[in-house]
ROFI-231540 format. One line per field, with one value per residue (C-alpha): residue in three letters; x, y, z. Coordinates in Angstrom, 3 decimals. Layout:
N
residu [ALA / ...]
X [X / ...]
Y [Y / ...]
Z [Z / ...]
% end
This chain:
485
residu [MET / SER / LEU / THR / SER / LYS / ILE / ILE / ASN / ARG / PHE / LYS / ALA / ALA / PHE / ILE / ALA / GLN / ALA / VAL / GLY / ILE / ALA / ALA / GLY / ALA / ALA / LEU / THR / ILE / LEU / LEU / ALA / ARG / LEU / LEU / LYS / SER / ASP / GLU / TYR / GLY / LEU / PHE / PHE / LEU / THR / ILE / SER / VAL / LEU / GLY / PHE / THR / LYS / LEU / PHE / SER / THR / LEU / GLY / ILE / ALA / LYS / SER / ALA / GLY / ARG / TYR / ILE / THR / GLU / TYR / LYS / GLU / LYS / ARG / PRO / ARG / GLN / LEU / PRO / ASN / ILE / LEU / GLY / ILE / SER / ILE / ILE / LEU / ASN / ILE / PHE / THR / ILE / THR / ILE / VAL / VAL / GLY / ILE / VAL / GLY / ILE / PHE / HIS / ASN / SER / ILE / ALA / GLN / LEU / ILE / GLY / GLU / GLN / GLU / LEU / SER / GLU / LEU / LEU / PHE / ILE / GLY / ILE / GLY / LEU / ILE / VAL / PHE / HIS / SER / LEU / LEU / GLU / TYR / ASN / ARG / VAL / ILE / PHE / GLN / SER / PHE / GLU / LYS / ILE / GLN / PHE / GLU / SER / SER / LEU / ARG / ILE / ILE / GLU / ARG / ILE / ILE / ARG / LEU / ILE / LEU / THR / ILE / GLY / PHE / VAL / VAL / VAL / GLY / PHE / GLY / VAL / ALA / GLY / ALA / LEU / ILE / GLY / TYR / THR / ILE / SER / TYR / ALA / ILE / SER / VAL / ILE / ILE / GLY / SER / LEU / TYR / ILE / TYR / LEU / LYS / MET / PHE / ARG / GLY / HIS / ASP / ARG / GLU / PRO / VAL / GLU / THR / GLY / LEU / ALA / LYS / LYS / ILE / ILE / LYS / TYR / SER / GLY / PRO / LEU / ALA / VAL / THR / HIS / SER / ALA / HIS / SER / LEU / GLU / HIS / ARG / VAL / ASP / THR / ILE / LEU / VAL / GLY / TYR / PHE / ILE / GLY / PRO / VAL / GLY / VAL / ALA / TYR / TYR / THR / ILE / GLY / ASN / GLN / VAL / VAL / GLN / PHE / ILE / GLU / THR / PRO / MET / ALA / ALA / LEU / GLY / PHE / THR / LEU / SER / PRO / THR / PHE / SER / SER / GLN / LYS / ALA / SER / GLY / ASN / PRO / GLU / THR / ALA / ALA / ARG / ILE / TYR / GLU / ILE / ALA / ILE / THR / GLN / GLY / LEU / LEU / LEU / TYR / ILE / PRO / ALA / ALA / ALA / GLY / LEU / VAL / VAL / VAL / SER / GLU / PRO / LEU / ILE / ASN / LEU / ILE / PHE / GLY / SER / SER / TYR / SER / GLY / ALA / VAL / PRO / VAL / LEU / GLN / VAL / PHE / ALA / ALA / PHE / VAL / VAL / LEU / GLN / SER / ILE / THR / LYS / ILE / THR / SER / HIS / GLY / LEU / ASP / TYR / LEU / GLY / ARG / ALA / ARG / VAL / ARG / ALA / ILE / VAL / LYS / GLY / VAL / THR / ALA / ILE / LEU / ASN / VAL / VAL / LEU / ASN / LEU / LEU / LEU / ILE / PRO / MET / MET / GLY / VAL / VAL / GLY / ALA / ALA / ILE / ALA / THR / VAL / SER / THR / PHE / ALA / ILE / TYR / THR / PHE / ALA / SER / VAL / TYR / ILE / ILE / HIS / SER / GLU / LEU / ASN / LEU / ARG / LEU / GLY / TRP / MET / THR / LYS / HIS / ILE / SER / GLN / THR / ILE / ILE / VAL / THR / LEU / PHE / MET / LEU / VAL / VAL / LEU / PHE / PRO / ILE / SER / ASN / LEU / ILE / GLU / GLY / PHE / ILE / SER / LEU / PHE / ALA / THR / ILE / VAL / LEU / GLY / VAL / VAL / ILE / TRP / PHE / ALA / PRO / SER / PHE / ALA / LEU / GLY / LEU / ILE / ASP / ILE / GLU / ARG / ILE / LYS / GLN / ILE]
X [-0.080 / 1.270 / 2.032 / -0.483 / -3.265 / -2.008 / -2.628 / -5.813 / -6.939 / -5.465 / -7.063 / -10.904 / -10.813 / -9.771 / -12.216 / -15.405 / -13.931 / -13.979 / -17.078 / -19.028 / -17.196 / -18.137 / -21.828 / -21.933 / -20.113 / -22.238 / -25.484 / -24.297 / -23.055 / -26.660 / -28.467 / -26.847 / -27.359 / -31.385 / -31.212 / -28.954 / -29.310 / -26.872 / -24.924 / -25.346 / -24.057 / -20.869 / -20.112 / -20.313 / -17.148 / -15.354 / -14.898 / -13.938 / -11.654 / -10.257 / -9.472 / -8.179 / -5.424 / -4.612 / -4.735 / -1.506 / 0.730 / -0.833 / 0.767 / 3.751 / 4.534 / 5.205 / 3.228 / 4.161 / 7.818 / 7.467 / 5.582 / 8.642 / 10.516 / 8.246 / 8.264 / 11.907 / 12.642 / 10.164 / 12.608 / 15.504 / 14.733 / 11.292 / 12.026 / 12.685 / 9.018 / 7.848 / 10.239 / 9.476 / 5.446 / 6.793 / 8.514 / 6.230 / 3.521 / 5.252 / 6.324 / 2.209 / 0.802 / 2.994 / 2.317 / -1.389 / -1.322 / 0.368 / -2.151 / -4.827 / -3.811 / -3.306 / -6.697 / -8.419 / -6.459 / -6.719 / -10.274 / -11.705 / -9.200 / -8.947 / -12.597 / -12.137 / -9.031 / -11.693 / -14.558 / -16.916 / -17.563 / -19.730 / -16.208 / -15.376 / -17.813 / -17.591 / -13.867 / -13.379 / -16.121 / -13.725 / -10.787 / -12.000 / -11.994 / -8.357 / -7.300 / -9.065 / -8.855 / -4.932 / -4.943 / -6.944 / -4.940 / -1.609 / -3.746 / -4.494 / -0.985 / 0.305 / -1.867 / -0.723 / 2.554 / 2.126 / -0.095 / -3.162 / -5.058 / -8.127 / -8.417 / -8.041 / -10.423 / -13.177 / -12.460 / -13.071 / -16.501 / -17.412 / -16.343 / -18.166 / -21.154 / -21.332 / -20.354 / -23.411 / -26.038 / -24.713 / -24.181 / -27.406 / -29.097 / -27.710 / -28.711 / -32.010 / -32.873 / -31.859 / -28.269 / -27.203 / -23.785 / -22.466 / -24.108 / -22.606 / -19.038 / -20.119 / -20.934 / -17.800 / -15.853 / -17.483 / -17.097 / -13.309 / -12.672 / -14.552 / -12.292 / -9.381 / -10.017 / -10.496 / -7.601 / -5.382 / -5.982 / -5.341 / -2.097 / -0.875 / -2.182 / -1.170 / 2.091 / 3.353 / 3.252 / 2.686 / 6.082 / 9.592 / 11.895 / 15.351 / 16.828 / 16.667 / 18.750 / 20.821 / 19.748 / 16.364 / 14.127 / 16.646 / 15.599 / 12.045 / 12.063 / 14.679 / 12.381 / 9.400 / 10.534 / 9.789 / 6.951 / 5.172 / 6.498 / 4.455 / 1.777 / 1.629 / 1.511 / -1.147 / -3.132 / -2.632 / -4.008 / -6.979 / -7.607 / -6.819 / -8.678 / -11.932 / -11.017 / -9.850 / -13.664 / -15.161 / -13.023 / -13.790 / -17.464 / -18.920 / -20.456 / -22.701 / -19.420 / -17.787 / -20.939 / -20.319 / -16.775 / -17.466 / -20.311 / -17.805 / -14.654 / -17.391 / -18.323 / -14.742 / -13.895 / -16.730 / -15.684 / -11.837 / -12.800 / -11.326 / -8.048 / -7.452 / -8.364 / -5.692 / -3.038 / -3.445 / -3.091 / 0.185 / 2.140 / 3.930 / 4.253 / 6.439 / 9.074 / 9.131 / 9.325 / 12.667 / 13.899 / 13.734 / 15.634 / 12.266 / 12.334 / 11.149 / 8.036 / 7.091 / 7.497 / 5.290 / 2.562 / 2.806 / 2.534 / -0.458 / -2.020 / -1.936 / -2.944 / -6.034 / -6.822 / -6.697 / -8.934 / -11.932 / -11.030 / -10.592 / -14.109 / -15.520 / -13.991 / -15.136 / -18.974 / -19.074 / -18.633 / -21.174 / -23.854 / -22.722 / -25.541 / -28.755 / -26.084 / -26.081 / -29.933 / -31.080 / -29.131 / -28.458 / -31.249 / -31.605 / -30.139 / -27.019 / -26.387 / -23.734 / -21.856 / -22.128 / -19.406 / -17.149 / -17.595 / -16.839 / -13.294 / -13.008 / -13.518 / -9.697 / -9.067 / -10.107 / -7.642 / -4.873 / -5.843 / -6.305 / -2.760 / -1.368 / -3.393 / -1.103 / 1.731 / 2.450 / 2.436 / 4.427 / 7.242 / 7.057 / 7.863 / 10.445 / 12.438 / 11.804 / 9.868 / 12.100 / 11.888 / 8.203 / 8.297 / 10.073 / 7.645 / 4.708 / 5.863 / 6.149 / 2.806 / 1.035 / 2.351 / 1.596 / -1.750 / -2.362 / -1.158 / -3.598 / -6.225 / -5.556 / -5.488 / -8.583 / -11.164 / -11.874 / -11.687 / -13.924 / -15.431 / -15.421 / -14.753 / -11.269 / -10.620 / -11.088 / -9.006 / -6.264 / -6.455 / -6.254 / -3.672 / -1.072 / -1.986 / -1.304 / 2.055 / 2.991 / 1.183 / 3.541 / 6.533 / 5.579 / 5.282 / 8.547 / 10.373 / 8.842 / 10.217 / 13.328 / 13.185 / 11.474 / 12.370 / 8.972 / 8.260 / 6.575 / 6.269 / 4.465 / 1.911 / 1.734 / 0.314 / -2.086 / -2.944 / -3.367 / -5.893 / -7.798 / -8.079 / -9.693 / -12.202 / -13.253 / -13.651 / -15.925 / -18.085 / -18.494 / -19.462 / -22.173 / -23.411 / -23.323 / -26.294 / -28.295 / -27.639 / -29.949 / -32.729 / -32.140 / -34.980 / -35.108 / -33.180 / -34.146 / -32.778 / -29.494 / -29.085 / -29.796 / -27.006 / -24.776 / -25.314 / -25.105 / -21.643 / -20.333 / -21.499 / -19.917 / -16.752 / -16.552 / -16.783 / -13.999 / -11.650 / -12.288 / -12.092 / -8.527 / -7.037 / -7.003 / -8.721 / -6.263 / -6.589 / -4.071 / -1.242 / -2.739 / -2.433 / 1.220 / 2.570]
Y [-0.233 / 3.551 / 6.241 / 8.157 / 5.255 / 4.732 / 8.023 / 8.484 / 5.341 / 6.691 / 9.946 / 8.650 / 6.977 / 9.901 / 12.019 / 9.511 / 9.613 / 13.685 / 14.140 / 11.683 / 13.432 / 16.786 / 16.118 / 14.399 / 17.470 / 19.794 / 18.109 / 18.197 / 21.905 / 22.559 / 20.499 / 21.633 / 25.427 / 24.532 / 22.128 / 24.409 / 28.560 / 30.600 / 30.795 / 27.327 / 26.709 / 29.084 / 27.485 / 24.384 / 25.444 / 27.306 / 23.966 / 22.738 / 25.274 / 25.022 / 21.341 / 21.619 / 24.230 / 21.389 / 18.819 / 20.107 / 19.233 / 15.638 / 14.985 / 17.098 / 15.952 / 12.517 / 11.225 / 13.238 / 12.463 / 8.954 / 9.254 / 10.893 / 7.897 / 5.462 / 6.869 / 6.816 / 3.437 / 1.628 / 1.900 / 1.143 / -0.486 / -1.747 / -3.701 / -1.044 / 0.039 / -2.122 / -0.306 / 2.891 / 2.307 / 1.220 / 4.194 / 6.856 / 5.237 / 4.871 / 8.673 / 9.602 / 7.890 / 9.363 / 12.820 / 12.483 / 11.249 / 14.605 / 16.424 / 14.947 / 15.210 / 18.875 / 19.275 / 17.104 / 19.065 / 22.997 / 23.055 / 24.933 / 27.632 / 27.370 / 28.495 / 31.555 / 32.969 / 32.503 / 34.409 / 31.111 / 29.298 / 26.798 / 25.885 / 23.836 / 21.216 / 20.868 / 20.824 / 18.010 / 16.146 / 16.789 / 14.508 / 11.752 / 13.369 / 14.572 / 10.876 / 9.526 / 12.628 / 12.694 / 8.697 / 9.369 / 11.656 / 9.242 / 6.569 / 8.508 / 10.144 / 6.374 / 5.118 / 8.159 / 7.549 / 3.477 / 5.031 / 2.764 / 5.831 / 3.526 / 1.560 / 5.278 / 6.427 / 3.867 / 4.395 / 8.135 / 7.329 / 5.155 / 7.849 / 10.645 / 9.091 / 7.641 / 11.213 / 12.529 / 9.909 / 9.800 / 13.855 / 14.606 / 11.639 / 12.993 / 16.503 / 15.586 / 13.609 / 16.619 / 16.267 / 19.548 / 20.592 / 17.982 / 15.113 / 16.626 / 16.604 / 12.673 / 12.080 / 13.221 / 11.439 / 7.891 / 8.444 / 8.742 / 6.031 / 3.373 / 4.596 / 4.681 / 0.712 / -0.293 / 1.324 / 0.618 / -3.095 / -2.932 / -1.154 / -3.992 / -6.905 / -5.461 / -3.394 / -3.681 / -7.860 / -9.028 / -6.901 / -8.397 / -6.639 / -6.802 / -4.745 / -1.206 / 0.940 / 2.849 / 6.357 / 5.755 / 7.222 / 10.347 / 10.791 / 10.643 / 12.818 / 15.359 / 15.680 / 15.829 / 19.224 / 21.359 / 19.411 / 20.482 / 23.808 / 23.769 / 22.468 / 24.728 / 27.509 / 25.496 / 25.735 / 29.110 / 30.330 / 28.533 / 27.590 / 31.176 / 33.000 / 31.237 / 31.784 / 35.517 / 36.072 / 34.144 / 36.430 / 39.761 / 38.864 / 35.875 / 32.686 / 34.620 / 35.974 / 32.577 / 31.181 / 33.437 / 32.620 / 29.283 / 29.221 / 31.271 / 28.512 / 25.321 / 26.635 / 27.241 / 23.354 / 22.440 / 23.834 / 22.764 / 18.797 / 18.212 / 19.660 / 18.293 / 14.789 / 15.478 / 17.137 / 13.884 / 11.518 / 12.884 / 14.291 / 11.234 / 10.881 / 13.924 / 12.186 / 8.663 / 10.240 / 12.453 / 9.540 / 7.262 / 9.699 / 11.156 / 15.122 / 15.901 / 13.843 / 14.844 / 18.977 / 17.857 / 16.391 / 19.423 / 21.936 / 20.474 / 19.499 / 23.338 / 24.951 / 22.404 / 23.238 / 26.784 / 26.489 / 25.510 / 27.686 / 30.992 / 30.996 / 29.023 / 31.784 / 34.479 / 32.885 / 32.280 / 35.864 / 36.711 / 34.322 / 34.519 / 36.495 / 34.060 / 30.937 / 31.763 / 33.098 / 30.087 / 27.146 / 28.471 / 30.870 / 34.897 / 34.513 / 33.896 / 36.593 / 38.022 / 35.443 / 36.785 / 39.384 / 36.538 / 34.398 / 36.913 / 37.402 / 33.636 / 33.394 / 34.826 / 31.663 / 29.097 / 30.086 / 30.223 / 26.720 / 25.309 / 25.919 / 25.099 / 21.839 / 20.388 / 22.062 / 21.971 / 18.254 / 17.817 / 19.904 / 17.897 / 14.283 / 15.898 / 16.691 / 20.690 / 20.945 / 23.182 / 25.710 / 25.693 / 25.515 / 28.492 / 30.320 / 29.123 / 30.152 / 33.576 / 33.963 / 32.185 / 34.984 / 37.747 / 36.352 / 36.429 / 40.412 / 41.098 / 39.356 / 41.232 / 44.644 / 43.972 / 41.853 / 44.735 / 47.317 / 45.413 / 42.348 / 39.088 / 40.166 / 41.684 / 37.868 / 36.744 / 39.479 / 38.637 / 35.213 / 35.657 / 38.164 / 36.097 / 33.215 / 34.292 / 35.140 / 31.374 / 30.423 / 32.291 / 31.406 / 27.540 / 27.889 / 29.164 / 26.343 / 23.744 / 25.437 / 25.443 / 21.618 / 20.745 / 23.459 / 24.463 / 26.047 / 29.483 / 31.013 / 28.293 / 28.332 / 32.179 / 31.919 / 29.315 / 31.058 / 34.329 / 32.771 / 31.223 / 34.820 / 36.188 / 33.209 / 34.317 / 38.053 / 36.756 / 34.928 / 37.437 / 40.430 / 37.892 / 36.428 / 39.717 / 41.197 / 37.840 / 37.324 / 40.160 / 37.774 / 34.809 / 34.018 / 30.685 / 27.548 / 27.154 / 30.116 / 29.453 / 26.675 / 27.775 / 30.812 / 28.415 / 25.676 / 29.270 / 30.249 / 26.338 / 26.722 / 30.054 / 29.363 / 25.723 / 27.207 / 29.518 / 27.026 / 24.594 / 26.743 / 28.284 / 24.552 / 25.116 / 21.808 / 19.452 / 15.628 / 14.764 / 16.126 / 14.875 / 11.178 / 11.823 / 11.977]
Z [-0.249 / -0.627 / 1.907 / 0.425 / 0.518 / 4.256 / 5.313 / 3.542 / 5.521 / 8.590 / 7.938 / 7.270 / 10.353 / 12.414 / 10.532 / 11.129 / 14.923 / 14.742 / 12.933 / 15.076 / 18.284 / 17.098 / 16.391 / 19.727 / 21.146 / 19.447 / 20.821 / 24.395 / 23.847 / 22.649 / 24.920 / 27.973 / 26.733 / 27.077 / 30.090 / 32.314 / 32.582 / 31.684 / 34.893 / 35.433 / 31.833 / 32.394 / 35.727 / 34.384 / 32.075 / 33.981 / 36.324 / 33.058 / 32.560 / 36.007 / 35.912 / 32.981 / 34.095 / 37.266 / 34.692 / 32.965 / 35.736 / 35.734 / 32.059 / 31.841 / 28.486 / 29.235 / 26.934 / 24.165 / 25.190 / 24.690 / 21.628 / 19.932 / 20.373 / 19.853 / 16.320 / 15.929 / 18.259 / 16.126 / 12.699 / 14.329 / 17.839 / 18.043 / 21.125 / 23.498 / 22.455 / 25.825 / 27.665 / 26.596 / 27.640 / 30.665 / 32.033 / 30.461 / 32.724 / 35.338 / 35.324 / 34.137 / 37.084 / 39.519 / 38.375 / 38.429 / 42.288 / 42.938 / 41.145 / 42.549 / 46.231 / 45.618 / 44.224 / 46.883 / 49.838 / 48.330 / 45.992 / 48.432 / 48.452 / 44.493 / 44.871 / 46.926 / 44.691 / 41.922 / 43.812 / 42.740 / 45.855 / 43.839 / 42.746 / 45.622 / 45.806 / 41.534 / 41.972 / 44.553 / 42.307 / 38.952 / 40.626 / 39.200 / 35.805 / 36.220 / 36.594 / 33.966 / 31.357 / 31.730 / 31.123 / 28.170 / 26.711 / 27.482 / 25.619 / 22.541 / 22.057 / 22.488 / 19.816 / 17.938 / 17.585 / 16.855 / 14.083 / 15.316 / 14.120 / 12.936 / 16.973 / 18.210 / 16.452 / 17.325 / 20.629 / 20.380 / 18.584 / 21.794 / 24.331 / 22.898 / 22.481 / 26.024 / 27.327 / 25.854 / 27.243 / 30.378 / 30.730 / 29.623 / 31.433 / 34.776 / 34.147 / 33.117 / 36.324 / 38.384 / 38.929 / 37.488 / 36.933 / 39.079 / 37.258 / 33.970 / 35.273 / 36.809 / 32.913 / 31.719 / 34.464 / 33.711 / 29.676 / 30.418 / 32.654 / 30.075 / 27.628 / 29.635 / 30.694 / 27.044 / 25.741 / 28.278 / 28.031 / 24.175 / 24.763 / 27.362 / 25.605 / 22.067 / 22.521 / 25.789 / 26.786 / 22.930 / 21.747 / 21.967 / 24.019 / 25.161 / 28.540 / 28.995 / 26.948 / 29.007 / 29.931 / 28.389 / 31.233 / 31.295 / 27.854 / 28.059 / 31.442 / 29.418 / 26.111 / 28.382 / 29.976 / 26.545 / 25.990 / 29.452 / 28.729 / 25.699 / 27.363 / 30.028 / 27.552 / 26.104 / 28.764 / 29.981 / 26.664 / 26.575 / 30.222 / 31.888 / 29.638 / 30.110 / 34.363 / 34.015 / 32.183 / 35.113 / 37.854 / 36.150 / 34.289 / 36.262 / 35.007 / 32.186 / 30.780 / 30.432 / 29.013 / 26.049 / 26.094 / 25.752 / 23.246 / 20.841 / 21.181 / 20.885 / 17.739 / 16.447 / 17.817 / 15.689 / 12.520 / 12.893 / 13.040 / 9.514 / 10.025 / 13.829 / 12.078 / 9.261 / 12.099 / 14.447 / 11.237 / 9.564 / 12.627 / 13.492 / 9.436 / 9.115 / 11.878 / 10.190 / 6.681 / 7.510 / 9.754 / 6.339 / 4.875 / 2.913 / 3.532 / 0.465 / 1.006 / 4.199 / 2.977 / 0.135 / 2.413 / 4.639 / 1.781 / 0.103 / 3.741 / 4.487 / 1.037 / 0.726 / 4.118 / 4.164 / 0.497 / 2.979 / 6.071 / 5.161 / 3.159 / 6.424 / 8.562 / 6.418 / 6.605 / 10.011 / 10.461 / 8.184 / 9.857 / 13.470 / 14.765 / 13.643 / 13.897 / 18.007 / 17.938 / 16.612 / 17.976 / 20.931 / 22.079 / 22.140 / 26.129 / 24.530 / 21.827 / 24.256 / 22.292 / 18.665 / 18.558 / 20.498 / 17.575 / 15.158 / 16.677 / 16.779 / 13.066 / 12.324 / 15.117 / 12.749 / 10.284 / 12.753 / 14.205 / 11.016 / 10.213 / 13.813 / 13.923 / 11.041 / 12.322 / 16.224 / 16.886 / 13.510 / 15.386 / 18.217 / 16.448 / 14.443 / 17.529 / 17.575 / 21.250 / 22.837 / 20.754 / 20.268 / 23.830 / 24.139 / 21.502 / 23.010 / 26.448 / 25.149 / 23.753 / 26.569 / 28.837 / 26.253 / 26.361 / 29.986 / 30.219 / 27.339 / 29.020 / 32.339 / 30.445 / 27.695 / 29.665 / 32.259 / 29.257 / 26.583 / 28.360 / 26.843 / 23.748 / 24.929 / 25.435 / 22.465 / 21.003 / 23.488 / 22.359 / 18.533 / 18.777 / 20.706 / 18.617 / 15.432 / 17.039 / 17.620 / 14.620 / 12.201 / 14.241 / 13.929 / 10.205 / 10.002 / 12.348 / 10.787 / 7.260 / 8.668 / 8.934 / 5.890 / 3.270 / 2.622 / -0.958 / 0.440 / -2.709 / -4.248 / -0.796 / -0.735 / -4.417 / -3.124 / -0.189 / -2.027 / -4.876 / -1.915 / -0.799 / -3.851 / -4.001 / -0.524 / -1.204 / -4.219 / -2.053 / 0.757 / -2.311 / -2.902 / 0.463 / 2.361 / 1.556 / 1.292 / 5.108 / 6.256 / 4.955 / 7.300 / 9.784 / 10.396 / 9.575 / 6.231 / 5.137 / 7.217 / 5.422 / 2.178 / 2.478 / 3.851 / 0.846 / -1.551 / 0.106 / -0.386 / -4.091 / -5.015 / -3.230 / -5.338 / -8.604 / -8.635 / -6.760 / -9.255 / -12.469 / -10.563 / -9.903 / -6.461 / -5.550 / -6.551 / -6.650 / -8.888 / -6.707 / -3.508 / -5.156 / -6.557 / -3.018]
% end
């Protein structure tokens, strides 16, 4: 089977999983918004953000470090793979135990610090979420590094469906925000049990091994350092902003901010699937002496991805108001300007979903960590300045502006590794922008006529048709080039 065929098969599996996951996530987000009051909805996602921030200390880049060495050693010393798994899981359990103990002791103090006393009980309930979500992330990275994308994708579908059923079920029967947290936790636990058994039977016990290489544990710990910095910086960007919105504005502000963020996550599904699929391929191709192949894969992924996401982001700005009001309800109309700012985030995320994890597998985690750390600190500073001045929209502006710096820096770093054809990519992206402007000229006046789901859907379909015709005519949709990889 050719490399292209392998990538396409893995991408199909990852995309289906992401699509099912995003459909389940969309249903969960919308149903929670309808079942909970706006302040309860905001309190739930504020709790998730705080737990997510504390969870970063329970992973510390260990899984990604193990993943990097798995992709490297499976080509040259495959009998070390069980040793990498054993060392990394022991390290991960150790860090999880420490974090869980700290949250269990200081959950009340954390709630008082943020100024939301209702958080105290929820954080204590969320200890199980920290444990199982940390282990779930570990399993996913291990599956990714072994390129077991199909199995990981199936497991993700199961987890998302169970999460939807249990979370909504607990809320409906009257357990409220606490019930939603329990639903999340149980779904993670089921996925962890299945995934861990597979890893143990197929990759650990069922794999030939040799004595542990001298210094292997030190390698994993050392490389996990910059990855931990990157992960911490990522959490600063994607968790602290929500926490600061909760501190300055309250749970209702968190609800508006979360709605904007959730819509962006729905839209980025294809690139998230593609990035998850391709990341270990960059490393394996370069390790096999094929850096040009890795470069062509990256170039095509980025340009074809932006061909979708630049018009999608522009269209999102146009339909954001009816989209929010029709799907989530008029009580969440405060999320409209947030979503319009986050439209730019859609484009930036489409680039980083392909780029960021690829850098980790290429061994450039340290440089990425430095850039991520600087932009994360800048993001916190801008949030502290802009939220009191501009409210929730200020938080969105801070996130998008600093993430733009990180995105361009990441592309520059991967260019230094793969020697990309920047001129060719720039030409392709410029043509995509021209097509997008043409689409906007037609859509903008029509958007004022949207009154219901039918007219909203018709407008979106019209936008797709207007985008497709010139894109195809200009040769931007290039199936043959993809086949030639």
